[in-house]
KOLMAR-334538 format. One record per residue (C-alpha): x, y, z; residue in one letter; residue number from 1. Coordinates in pm, whole numbers. Each point is the difference from the previous one (the first is absolute). Example, Ala and Ser with C-alpha at 12.3 -4.5 7.8 and 13.67 -1.06 7.14 Angstrom:
rec X->1230; Y->-450; Z->780; resn->A; resi->1 .
rec X->137; Y->344; Z->-66; resn->S; resi->2 .
***
This chain:
rec X->-2534; Y->82; Z->1419; resn->X; resi->1 .
rec X->-156; Y->-312; Z->-132; resn->X; resi->2 .
rec X->104; Y->41; Z->-361; resn->X; resi->3 .
rec X->357; Y->72; Z->120; resn->X; resi->4 .
rec X->3; Y->-332; Z->156; resn->X; resi->5 .
rec X->-111; Y->-181; Z->-309; resn->X; resi->6 .
rec X->250; Y->186; Z->-221; resn->X; resi->7 .
rec X->282; Y->-78; Z->247; resn->X; resi->8 .
rec X->-93; Y->-380; Z->-12; resn->X; resi->9 .
rec X->5; Y->13; Z->-368; resn->X; resi->10 .
rec X->330; Y->172; Z->-15; resn->X; resi->11 .
rec X->153; Y->-266; Z->250; resn->X; resi->12 .
rec X->-143; Y->-282; Z->-204; resn->X; resi->13 .
rec X->170; Y->126; Z->-311; resn->X; resi->14 .
rec X->328; Y->62; Z->200; resn->X; resi->15 .
rec X->-5; Y->-361; Z->111; resn->X; resi->16 .
rec X->-90; Y->-120; Z->-342; resn->X; resi->17 .
rec X->306; Y->179; Z->-165; resn->X; resi->18 .
rec X->226; Y->-103; Z->284; resn->X; resi->19 .
rec X->-113; Y->-372; Z->-11; resn->X; resi->20 .
rec X->83; Y->6; Z->-375; resn->X; resi->21 .
rec X->346; Y->145; Z->73; resn->X; resi->22 .
rec X->66; Y->-259; Z->270; resn->X; resi->23 .
rec X->-96; Y->-271; Z->-232; resn->X; resi->24 .
rec X->223; Y->123; Z->-284; resn->X; resi->25 .
rec X->301; Y->85; Z->207; resn->X; resi->26 .
rec X->-4; Y->-307; Z->256; resn->X; resi->27 .
rec X->121; Y->-305; Z->-181; resn->X; resi->28 .
rec X->35; Y->-200; Z->311; resn->X; resi->29 .
rec X->-284; Y->-128; Z->218; resn->X; resi->30 .
rec X->-90; Y->330; Z->158; resn->X; resi->31 .
rec X->-316; Y->60; Z->197; resn->X; resi->32 .
rec X->-32; Y->370; Z->-89; resn->X; resi->33 .
rec X->-212; Y->-61; Z->-293; resn->X; resi->34 .
rec X->-241; Y->-213; Z->212; resn->X; resi->35 .
rec X->-11; Y->258; Z->275; resn->X; resi->36 .
rec X->-95; Y->265; Z->-260; resn->X; resi->37 .
rec X->-276; Y->-224; Z->-123; resn->X; resi->38 .
rec X->-126; Y->-46; Z->348; resn->X; resi->39 .
rec X->2; Y->375; Z->73; resn->X; resi->40 .
rec X->-173; Y->69; Z->-324; resn->X; resi->41 .
rec X->-285; Y->-245; Z->71; resn->X; resi->42 .
rec X->-47; Y->141; Z->357; resn->X; resi->43 .
rec X->-17; Y->360; Z->-130; resn->X; resi->44 .
rec X->-243; Y->-113; Z->-281; resn->X; resi->45 .
rec X->-226; Y->-165; Z->259; resn->X; resi->46 .
rec X->19; Y->316; Z->220; resn->X; resi->47 .
rec X->-93; Y->214; Z->-291; resn->X; resi->48 .
rec X->-286; Y->-228; Z->-98; resn->X; resi->49 .
rec X->-128; Y->-2; Z->375; resn->X; resi->50 .
rec X->34; Y->386; Z->7; resn->X; resi->51 .
rec X->-193; Y->55; Z->-328; resn->X; resi->52 .
rec X->-283; Y->-234; Z->142; resn->X; resi->53 .
rec X->-14; Y->182; Z->329; resn->X; resi->54 .
rec X->7; Y->342; Z->-171; resn->X; resi->55 .
rec X->-299; Y->-105; Z->-209; resn->X; resi->56 .
rec X->-212; Y->-143; Z->280; resn->X; resi->57 .
rec X->72; Y->324; Z->207; resn->X; resi->58 .
rec X->-84; Y->220; Z->-294; resn->X; resi->59 .
rec X->340; Y->146; Z->-43; resn->X; resi->60 .
rec X->12; Y->-132; Z->-358; resn->X; resi->61 .
rec X->-283; Y->77; Z->-214; resn->X; resi->62 .
rec X->-55; Y->-180; Z->-333; resn->X; resi->63 .
rec X->-51; Y->200; Z->-314; resn->X; resi->64 .
rec X->-362; Y->19; Z->-111; resn->X; resi->65 .
rec X->-86; Y->63; Z->-364; resn->X; resi->66 .
***
C-alpha cells in the first residue's frame, strides 16, 4: 500500500511536469495555468518527500545494506 502511494505521487509529479511544459508552450498570453502546474508539482513533491521520511522512520522503507 505504501509503495503504491509513492508510485502514484511520482506519476502525478511527472504528469504535472509534462502538462506544465505543454501549457507554457501553447499559452502565449499571460495565462496562469503554467504557474498553477508548478505550484501543484511543488506540493506533490513535498508530499512525496514527507511520505518517504515518515516511511523511513516507521520502518516501512528499509535502506539497502551491503
